C-alpha positions as a Markdown table, in Angstrom:
| # | Residue | x | y | z |
|---|---|---|---|---|
| 1 | Met | 0.0 | -0.1 | 0.0 |
| 2 | Lys | 1.1 | 3.6 | -0.6 |
| 3 | Ile | 1.0 | 5.5 | 2.6 |
| 4 | Gly | 1.3 | 9.3 | 2.9 |
| 5 | Ile | 2.7 | 11.3 | 6.0 |
| 6 | Pro | 1.9 | 15.0 | 5.3 |
| 7 | Lys | 3.3 | 17.8 | 7.2 |
| 8 | Glu | 0.8 | 19.1 | 9.9 |
| 9 | Ile | -0.2 | 22.7 | 9.2 |
| 10 | Lys | -2.4 | 23.5 | 12.2 |
| 11 | Ile | -0.9 | 26.6 | 14.0 |
| 12 | Lys | 2.3 | 25.5 | 16.1 |
| 13 | Glu | 1.4 | 21.8 | 15.5 |
| 14 | Asn | 4.9 | 20.3 | 15.6 |
| 15 | Arg | 4.0 | 16.7 | 15.9 |
| 16 | Val | 4.3 | 14.3 | 12.9 |
| 17 | Ser | 2.2 | 11.2 | 12.7 |
| 18 | Cys | 5.0 | 8.6 | 12.4 |
| 19 | Thr | 8.5 | 8.4 | 13.7 |
| 20 | Pro | 11.3 | 7.1 | 11.4 |
| 21 | Gly | 11.1 | 3.8 | 13.4 |
| 22 | Gly | 7.4 | 3.6 | 12.4 |
| 23 | Val | 8.4 | 4.2 | 8.7 |
| 24 | Arg | 10.8 | 1.5 | 9.0 |
| 25 | Met | 8.3 | -0.9 | 10.3 |
| 26 | Leu | 5.9 | -0.2 | 7.4 |
| 27 | Val | 8.7 | -0.5 | 4.8 |
| 28 | Gln | 9.6 | -3.8 | 6.2 |
| 29 | Gln | 6.1 | -4.9 | 5.5 |
| 30 | Lys | 6.8 | -4.0 | 1.8 |
| 31 | His | 4.7 | -0.9 | 1.8 |
| 32 | Glu | 5.8 | 2.6 | 0.2 |
| 33 | Val | 5.8 | 5.4 | 2.5 |
| 34 | Phe | 5.8 | 9.0 | 1.2 |
| 35 | Val | 6.9 | 11.6 | 3.8 |
| 36 | Glu | 6.3 | 15.2 | 3.0 |
| 37 | Gln | 9.6 | 17.3 | 3.1 |
| 38 | Gly | 10.1 | 18.8 | 6.5 |
| 39 | Ala | 7.2 | 16.9 | 8.2 |
| 40 | Gly | 9.3 | 15.7 | 11.1 |
| 41 | Leu | 11.4 | 18.8 | 11.7 |
| 42 | Gly | 9.2 | 20.1 | 14.5 |
| 43 | Ser | 9.6 | 16.8 | 16.4 |
| 44 | Gly | 13.3 | 16.7 | 15.8 |
| 45 | Phe | 13.3 | 14.0 | 12.8 |
| 46 | Ser | 15.1 | 15.2 | 9.8 |
| 47 | Asp | 14.3 | 14.2 | 6.2 |
| 48 | Glu | 17.5 | 12.2 | 5.9 |
| 49 | Ile | 16.5 | 10.0 | 8.9 |
| 50 | Tyr | 13.3 | 9.2 | 7.2 |
| 51 | Arg | 15.1 | 8.5 | 4.0 |
| 52 | Gln | 17.5 | 6.1 | 5.9 |
| 53 | Ala | 14.3 | 4.5 | 7.2 |
| 54 | Gly | 13.1 | 3.7 | 3.7 |
| 55 | Ala | 10.7 | 6.6 | 3.2 |
| 56 | Val | 10.4 | 8.6 | -0.1 |
| 57 | Ile | 10.7 | 12.3 | 0.7 |
| 58 | Val | 8.2 | 14.1 | -1.4 |
| 59 | Pro | 8.2 | 18.0 | -2.0 |
| 60 | Gly | 4.7 | 19.0 | -1.1 |
| 61 | Pro | 1.5 | 18.1 | 0.6 |
| 62 | Ala | -0.3 | 17.0 | -2.7 |
| 63 | Asp | 2.3 | 14.2 | -3.2 |
| 64 | Ala | 1.8 | 12.9 | 0.4 |
| 65 | Trp | -2.0 | 13.1 | 0.1 |
| 66 | Ala | -2.0 | 11.1 | -3.2 |
| 67 | Ala | -1.4 | 8.0 | -1.3 |
| 68 | Glu | -4.0 | 5.3 | -0.7 |
| 69 | Met | -3.9 | 5.9 | 3.0 |
| 70 | Val | -2.9 | 9.2 | 4.9 |
| 71 | Ile | -1.8 | 9.0 | 8.4 |
| 72 | Lys | -2.0 | 12.3 | 10.2 |
| 73 | Val | -2.1 | 13.7 | 13.7 |
| 74 | Lys | -4.7 | 16.4 | 13.6 |
| 75 | Glu | -8.0 | 16.7 | 11.7 |
| 76 | Pro | -7.6 | 18.0 | 8.1 |
| 77 | Gln | -7.5 | 21.9 | 7.9 |
| 78 | Lys | -9.5 | 23.8 | 5.4 |
| 79 | Glu | -6.5 | 24.1 | 3.0 |
| 80 | Glu | -6.4 | 20.2 | 3.1 |
| 81 | Tyr | -10.1 | 19.6 | 2.2 |
| 82 | Pro | -9.4 | 19.4 | -1.6 |
| 83 | Tyr | -7.3 | 16.3 | -1.0 |
| 84 | Leu | -10.3 | 14.4 | 0.4 |
| 85 | Arg | -11.6 | 11.8 | -2.0 |
| 86 | Pro | -13.6 | 8.5 | -2.3 |
| 87 | Asp | -10.6 | 6.2 | -2.6 |
| 88 | Leu | -8.7 | 7.7 | 0.4 |
| 89 | Val | -8.3 | 6.0 | 3.8 |
| 90 | Leu | -7.7 | 8.8 | 6.4 |
| 91 | Phe | -6.4 | 7.7 | 9.8 |
| 92 | Thr | -6.1 | 10.5 | 12.3 |
| 93 | Tyr | -7.7 | 12.4 | 15.1 |
| 94 | Leu | -11.0 | 13.7 | 13.7 |
| 95 | His | -12.9 | 15.1 | 16.8 |
| 96 | Leu | -16.0 | 15.6 | 14.4 |
| 97 | Ala | -18.4 | 16.5 | 17.1 |
| 98 | Ala | -16.7 | 19.8 | 17.3 |
| 99 | Glu | -16.1 | 20.0 | 13.3 |
| 100 | Pro | -19.3 | 20.3 | 11.4 |
| 101 | Ala | -17.7 | 21.8 | 8.3 |
| 102 | Leu | -15.1 | 18.9 | 8.2 |
| 103 | Thr | -17.7 | 16.3 | 8.8 |
| 104 | Lys | -19.8 | 17.6 | 5.8 |
| 105 | Arg | -16.7 | 17.5 | 3.6 |
| 106 | Leu | -15.8 | 14.1 | 4.6 |
| 107 | Leu | -19.2 | 12.9 | 3.8 |
| 108 | Val | -19.4 | 14.8 | 0.4 |
| 109 | Ser | -16.0 | 13.6 | -0.5 |
| 110 | Arg | -17.0 | 10.0 | 0.5 |
| 111 | Thr | -13.6 | 9.6 | 2.5 |
| 112 | Cys | -13.1 | 6.7 | 4.7 |
| 113 | Gly | -12.5 | 8.5 | 7.9 |
| 114 | Ile | -11.0 | 6.5 | 10.9 |
| 115 | Ala | -10.5 | 8.5 | 14.0 |
| 116 | Tyr | -8.0 | 7.6 | 16.6 |
| 117 | Glu | -10.2 | 8.9 | 19.5 |
| 118 | Thr | -13.0 | 6.4 | 18.9 |
| 119 | Val | -10.9 | 3.2 | 18.4 |
| 120 | Glu | -12.0 | 1.2 | 21.5 |
| 121 | Val | -10.6 | -1.8 | 23.4 |
| 122 | Gly | -13.2 | -2.7 | 26.1 |
| 123 | His | -13.7 | 0.6 | 27.9 |
| 124 | Arg | -10.3 | 2.0 | 26.7 |
| 125 | Arg | -9.3 | 4.3 | 24.0 |
| 126 | Pro | -5.9 | 3.2 | 23.4 |
| 127 | Leu | -5.1 | 5.8 | 20.7 |
| 128 | Leu | -6.4 | 8.7 | 22.7 |
| 129 | Glu | -4.8 | 7.8 | 26.0 |
| 130 | Pro | -1.2 | 8.9 | 25.1 |
| 131 | Met | -2.2 | 12.3 | 24.1 |
| 132 | Ser | -4.6 | 12.5 | 27.1 |
| 133 | Glu | -1.8 | 11.7 | 29.4 |
| 134 | Ile | 0.5 | 14.4 | 27.9 |
| 135 | Ala | -2.4 | 17.0 | 27.9 |
| 136 | Gly | -3.3 | 16.2 | 31.5 |
| 137 | Arg | 0.4 | 16.5 | 32.7 |
| 138 | Met | 0.7 | 19.7 | 30.6 |
| 139 | Ser | -2.5 | 21.2 | 32.0 |
| 140 | Thr | -1.1 | 21.5 | 35.4 |
| 141 | Ile | 2.2 | 22.9 | 34.1 |
| 142 | Val | 0.7 | 25.6 | 32.1 |
| 143 | Gly | -2.0 | 26.4 | 34.7 |
| 144 | Ala | 0.8 | 26.8 | 37.3 |
| 145 | Asn | 2.5 | 29.2 | 34.9 |
| 146 | Tyr | -0.6 | 31.3 | 34.3 |
| 147 | Leu | -1.3 | 31.6 | 38.0 |
| 148 | Ser | 1.9 | 33.8 | 38.3 |
| 149 | Lys | 1.2 | 37.5 | 38.5 |
| 150 | Ala | 3.7 | 38.0 | 35.6 |
| 151 | His | 1.0 | 36.3 | 33.3 |
| 152 | Gly | -2.0 | 37.9 | 34.9 |
| 153 | Gly | -2.9 | 35.3 | 37.4 |
| 154 | Lys | -3.5 | 35.7 | 41.1 |
| 155 | Gly | 0.0 | 35.1 | 42.1 |
| 156 | Val | -0.5 | 31.7 | 43.8 |
| 157 | Leu | 2.4 | 29.1 | 43.9 |
| 158 | Leu | 0.6 | 25.8 | 43.8 |
| 159 | Gly | 2.9 | 24.1 | 46.2 |
| 160 | Gly | 3.0 | 26.9 | 48.7 |
| 161 | Val | 6.0 | 27.3 | 51.1 |
| 162 | Pro | 6.4 | 26.5 | 54.8 |
| 163 | Gly | 3.9 | 28.7 | 56.6 |
| 164 | Val | 1.9 | 29.3 | 53.6 |
| 165 | Leu | -1.0 | 26.9 | 52.3 |
| 166 | Pro | -0.6 | 25.4 | 48.9 |
| 167 | Gly | -2.9 | 26.3 | 46.1 |
| 168 | Asn | -6.1 | 24.5 | 45.3 |
| 169 | Val | -6.5 | 22.5 | 42.0 |
| 170 | Leu | -10.0 | 21.1 | 41.0 |
| 171 | Val | -10.0 | 18.5 | 38.2 |
| 172 | Leu | -13.2 | 17.6 | 36.4 |
| 173 | Gly | -13.0 | 14.0 | 35.2 |
| 174 | Gly | -10.9 | 11.1 | 36.6 |
| 175 | Gly | -10.1 | 9.6 | 33.4 |
| 176 | Ser | -6.6 | 9.5 | 31.6 |
| 177 | Ser | -6.3 | 13.3 | 31.4 |
| 178 | Gly | -7.6 | 13.9 | 34.9 |
| 179 | Ile | -5.5 | 11.3 | 36.6 |
| 180 | Asn | -2.4 | 12.7 | 35.0 |
| 181 | Ala | -3.4 | 16.3 | 35.8 |
| 182 | Gly | -3.9 | 15.2 | 39.4 |
| 183 | Arg | -0.6 | 13.5 | 39.5 |
| 184 | Met | 1.4 | 16.5 | 38.4 |
| 185 | Ala | -0.6 | 18.8 | 40.8 |
| 186 | Val | 0.2 | 16.5 | 43.8 |
| 187 | Gly | 3.8 | 16.3 | 42.7 |
| 188 | Leu | 3.9 | 20.1 | 42.9 |
| 189 | Gly | 2.6 | 20.0 | 46.4 |
| 190 | Ala | -1.0 | 21.4 | 45.6 |
| 191 | Asp | -4.3 | 20.5 | 47.3 |
| 192 | Val | -6.0 | 18.4 | 44.7 |
| 193 | Thr | -9.7 | 17.3 | 44.3 |
| 194 | Ile | -10.9 | 15.2 | 41.4 |
| 195 | Leu | -14.5 | 15.1 | 40.5 |
| 196 | Asp | -16.2 | 12.2 | 38.8 |
| 197 | Val | -19.4 | 10.4 | 38.5 |
| 198 | Asp | -18.2 | 6.8 | 38.4 |
| 199 | Leu | -17.9 | 5.4 | 41.9 |
| 200 | Glu | -15.7 | 2.5 | 40.9 |
| 201 | Arg | -13.4 | 5.1 | 39.2 |
| 202 | Met | -13.3 | 7.1 | 42.4 |
| 203 | Arg | -12.3 | 4.1 | 44.4 |
| 204 | Phe | -9.5 | 3.4 | 42.0 |
| 205 | Leu | -8.3 | 7.1 | 42.1 |
| 206 | Asp | -8.5 | 7.0 | 46.0 |
| 207 | Ile | -6.3 | 3.8 | 46.0 |
| 208 | Thr | -3.9 | 5.2 | 43.4 |
| 209 | Phe | -3.3 | 8.6 | 45.1 |
| 210 | Asp | -3.1 | 7.0 | 48.4 |
| 211 | His | -5.0 | 9.9 | 50.1 |
| 212 | Thr | -2.7 | 12.5 | 48.5 |
| 213 | Ala | -5.7 | 13.7 | 46.5 |
| 214 | His | -9.3 | 14.1 | 47.4 |
| 215 | Thr | -12.2 | 12.6 | 45.3 |
| 216 | Leu | -15.7 | 14.1 | 45.3 |
| 217 | Tyr | -18.8 | 13.1 | 43.5 |
| 218 | Ser | -19.5 | 15.4 | 40.5 |
| 219 | Asn | -22.8 | 17.2 | 40.6 |
| 220 | Glu | -23.6 | 20.9 | 40.2 |
| 221 | Gln | -23.9 | 21.6 | 43.8 |
| 222 | Asn | -20.5 | 20.1 | 44.7 |
| 223 | Leu | -18.9 | 22.0 | 41.9 |
| 224 | Ile | -20.4 | 25.4 | 42.9 |
| 225 | Glu | -19.2 | 24.9 | 46.5 |
| 226 | Arg | -15.7 | 24.1 | 45.4 |
| 227 | Leu | -15.2 | 26.8 | 42.8 |
| 228 | Ser | -14.9 | 29.8 | 45.2 |
| 229 | Asn | -11.7 | 28.3 | 46.7 |
| 230 | Val | -10.2 | 27.0 | 43.5 |
| 231 | Asp | -6.8 | 28.5 | 42.0 |
| 232 | Leu | -6.6 | 26.1 | 39.1 |
| 233 | Leu | -9.6 | 24.5 | 37.5 |
| 234 | Ile | -8.8 | 21.7 | 34.9 |
| 235 | Gly | -11.6 | 20.4 | 32.6 |
| 236 | Ala | -10.7 | 16.8 | 31.8 |
| 237 | Val | -14.2 | 15.6 | 30.9 |
| 238 | Leu | -14.7 | 12.9 | 28.1 |
| 239 | Val | -17.7 | 11.5 | 26.4 |
| 240 | Pro | -16.0 | 9.4 | 23.7 |
| 241 | Gly | -16.7 | 10.8 | 20.3 |
| 242 | Ala | -19.4 | 13.1 | 21.5 |
| 243 | Ala | -19.4 | 16.8 | 22.3 |
| 244 | Ala | -18.2 | 17.6 | 25.8 |
| 245 | Pro | -20.9 | 18.4 | 28.3 |
| 246 | Lys | -21.0 | 22.0 | 29.4 |
| 247 | Leu | -20.5 | 21.4 | 33.0 |
| 248 | Ile | -19.2 | 24.9 | 33.7 |
| 249 | Lys | -22.0 | 27.6 | 33.3 |
| 250 | Lys | -21.1 | 31.1 | 32.6 |
| 251 | Glu | -22.4 | 32.4 | 36.0 |
| 252 | Met | -20.4 | 29.7 | 37.9 |
| 253 | Leu | -17.2 | 31.6 | 37.1 |
| 254 | Glu | -18.5 | 34.5 | 39.0 |
| 255 | Val | -17.8 | 32.7 | 42.2 |
| 256 | Met | -14.1 | 32.2 | 41.2 |
| 257 | Lys | -11.5 | 34.7 | 42.3 |
| 258 | Pro | -10.1 | 37.1 | 39.9 |
| 259 | Gly | -6.9 | 35.7 | 38.4 |
| 260 | Ser | -7.8 | 32.0 | 38.8 |
| 261 | Val | -6.9 | 29.8 | 35.8 |
| 262 | Phe | -9.1 | 27.5 | 33.9 |
| 263 | Val | -7.5 | 24.9 | 31.5 |
| 264 | Asp | -9.9 | 23.1 | 29.3 |
| 265 | Ile | -8.5 | 19.9 | 27.9 |
| 266 | Ala | -11.8 | 19.0 | 26.4 |
| 267 | Ile | -11.7 | 21.9 | 24.1 |
| 268 | Asp | -11.1 | 19.6 | 21.0 |
| 269 | Gln | -14.6 | 18.3 | 21.7 |
| 270 | Gly | -16.0 | 21.7 | 22.1 |
| 271 | Gly | -15.1 | 22.4 | 25.6 |
| 272 | Cys | -16.7 | 21.8 | 28.9 |
| 273 | Ala | -17.5 | 25.3 | 29.8 |
| 274 | Glu | -20.0 | 27.8 | 28.2 |
| 275 | Thr | -17.2 | 30.3 | 28.1 |
| 276 | Ser | -14.7 | 28.1 | 26.2 |
| 277 | Arg | -13.6 | 28.9 | 22.8 |
| 278 | Pro | -10.6 | 27.3 | 20.9 |
| 279 | Thr | -7.3 | 29.1 | 21.1 |
| 280 | Thr | -3.9 | 28.4 | 19.6 |
| 281 | His | -0.4 | 28.0 | 20.9 |
| 282 | Asp | 0.4 | 31.4 | 19.4 |
| 283 | Asn | -2.5 | 33.1 | 21.3 |
| 284 | Pro | -3.2 | 30.6 | 24.1 |
| 285 | Ile | -5.4 | 32.5 | 26.6 |
| 286 | Phe | -8.3 | 34.9 | 27.0 |
| 287 | Val | -10.0 | 36.3 | 30.1 |
| 288 | Glu | -13.7 | 35.7 | 30.7 |
| 289 | Gln | -15.4 | 36.7 | 34.0 |
| 290 | Asp | -11.8 | 37.6 | 35.4 |
| 291 | Val | -10.8 | 34.0 | 34.9 |
| 292 | Ile | -7.8 | 33.1 | 32.7 |
| 293 | His | -9.0 | 30.5 | 30.1 |
| 294 | Tyr | -6.5 | 28.3 | 28.4 |
| 295 | Cys | -8.3 | 26.4 | 25.5 |
| 296 | Val | -5.5 | 25.3 | 23.1 |
| 297 | Thr | -7.0 | 22.5 | 20.9 |
| 298 | Asn | -3.7 | 20.7 | 20.2 |
| 299 | Met | -2.0 | 21.0 | 23.7 |
| 300 | Pro | 0.4 | 18.0 | 23.1 |
| 301 | Gly | 1.8 | 19.7 | 19.9 |
| 302 | Ala | 3.8 | 21.8 | 22.5 |
| 303 | Tyr | 5.8 | 18.8 | 23.5 |
| 304 | Ala | 6.1 | 17.4 | 20.0 |
| 305 | Arg | 8.9 | 14.9 | 20.2 |
| 306 | Thr | 7.4 | 13.1 | 23.2 |
| 307 | Ala | 3.9 | 13.3 | 21.8 |
| 308 | Thr | 5.0 | 11.9 | 18.4 |
| 309 | Gln | 6.9 | 9.0 | 19.8 |
| 310 | Ala | 3.9 | 8.2 | 22.2 |
| 311 | Leu | 1.4 | 8.5 | 19.3 |
| 312 | Thr | 3.5 | 6.3 | 16.9 |
| 313 | Asn | 3.7 | 3.6 | 19.7 |
| 314 | Ala | 0.1 | 3.4 | 20.0 |
| 315 | Thr | -1.1 | 3.7 | 16.4 |
| 316 | Met | 1.5 | 1.6 | 14.5 |
| 317 | Ser | 0.0 | -1.7 | 15.1 |
| 318 | Tyr | -3.3 | -0.5 | 13.6 |
| 319 | Ala | -1.7 | 1.3 | 10.7 |
| 320 | Ile | 0.2 | -1.9 | 9.8 |
| 321 | Lys | -3.0 | -3.9 | 9.9 |
| 322 | Leu | -4.8 | -1.4 | 7.7 |
| 323 | Ala | -1.9 | -1.5 | 5.2 |
| 324 | Asn | -1.5 | -5.2 | 5.2 |
| 325 | Leu | -5.1 | -6.2 | 4.9 |
| 326 | Gly | -6.6 | -3.1 | 3.3 |
| 327 | Ala | -9.2 | -1.0 | 5.2 |
| 328 | Glu | -12.4 | -3.0 | 4.5 |
| 329 | Gln | -10.8 | -6.3 | 5.6 |
| 330 | Ala | -9.1 | -4.8 | 8.6 |
| 331 | Leu | -12.4 | -3.1 | 9.7 |
| 332 | Gly | -14.3 | -6.3 | 9.3 |
| 333 | Leu | -11.8 | -8.5 | 11.3 |
| 334 | Met | -10.9 | -6.0 | 14.1 |
| 335 | Pro | -13.8 | -4.8 | 16.3 |
| 336 | Asp | -11.6 | -2.2 | 18.1 |
| 337 | Leu | -10.5 | -0.6 | 14.8 |
| 338 | Arg | -14.1 | -0.8 | 13.5 |
| 339 | Ala | -15.3 | 1.5 | 16.3 |
| 340 | Gly | -12.9 | 4.1 | 15.0 |
| 341 | Leu | -14.8 | 4.3 | 11.7 |
| 342 | Asn | -16.6 | 7.7 | 11.6 |
| 343 | Thr | -17.3 | 8.3 | 7.9 |
| 344 | Tyr | -17.7 | 5.7 | 5.1 |
| 345 | Gln | -18.9 | 6.1 | 1.5 |
| 346 | Gly | -20.7 | 9.3 | 2.3 |
| 347 | Ser | -22.4 | 8.2 | 5.4 |
| 348 | Leu | -21.7 | 9.2 | 9.1 |
| 349 | Val | -21.6 | 5.9 | 11.0 |
| 350 | Tyr | -20.6 | 7.0 | 14.5 |
| 351 | Pro | -23.8 | 7.6 | 16.6 |
| 352 | Ala | -22.4 | 10.0 | 19.2 |
| 353 | Val | -21.1 | 12.3 | 16.4 |
| 354 | Ala | -24.4 | 12.2 | 14.6 |
| 355 | Glu | -26.3 | 13.0 | 17.7 |
| 356 | Ala | -23.9 | 16.0 | 18.4 |
| 357 | Leu | -24.4 | 17.4 | 14.9 |
| 358 | Gly | -27.9 | 16.5 | 14.3 |
| 359 | Ile | -27.0 | 14.5 | 11.2 |
| 360 | Pro | -28.6 | 11.0 | 10.4 |
| 361 | Cys | -26.4 | 8.1 | 11.3 |
| 362 | Ala | -26.1 | 5.0 | 9.1 |
| 363 | Pro | -25.3 | 1.6 | 10.5 |
| 364 | Asn | -21.6 | 0.7 | 10.6 |
| 365 | Pro | -21.3 | -1.6 | 7.6 |
| 366 | Phe | -18.7 | -3.7 | 9.2 |
| 367 | Gln | -20.6 | -4.2 | 12.5 |
| 368 | Ser | -21.3 | -7.9 | 13.0 |
């Protein structure tokens, strides 16, 4: 199979969808891999390293997108829409519940769109987890940074010092992002509370943190009561494939102290606050209700080399199956990969996306 690795063009997106090691694995399986010139530079991988791994370096995006399967990191940007076509298999993060225009274009173009974030093994999202782990850890780092007075925050050091209480961190959601945000915050010495609705998950968190973080059942009353004392609020809510629920109402922010920070990890699914709107690494924050909002939709792109390596580790086994078997046979044989199928032959086949966008949902043609 001919496989394309285009350069990511989203603002400050320095990740690339495949390391040279991943390329070597595909080439060893007798596939042709076309890497766009400069695609790996943001992650520290030169064209020469890809060439040594067996890739063909191509001069522009059209050459990479001409392949039978394109492996990406982020959803296609508007400039890439013309490359979508019926005979293309697109394997990437799509987050279609927050992308109605892209969804329409995928349907019109009849592209086979397989989304990393909806591939499912049991109750796990193995292709989403590595980026969730990075975004979770990063959320505490950037939140602590913007709490400094130099960046407009309230001037609270999360770990405190002897004789001064530590800062308060509230994490919404105890999944992969939330647990990693909590771990980093505990490591800094903050007073950490994690909200969730799954009692079994909270028992797991309680054991995992060994009483270094608190757990609290997530409901509106508990949330409102906690917000007045929060320095850093982290939104780590996930409803797989669907739009994130708006847990934070605009009026709730009024009880937070000026200069508090809100990091919305769920922004790539629309955000979990009514006040959230997408930002970029070039212009990452805005202030609403005197609360600093950090809503960058590609947070792990800031740590591109780590993120690229982690992503390739997770995706490569699936990419090899798709290449070896062809998309239709792979989707037919692999239930976990089948769950990743979002668009196929002009139909939307993932129910949560269809519900979020108000578009009819067709049956997954590979569902047994």
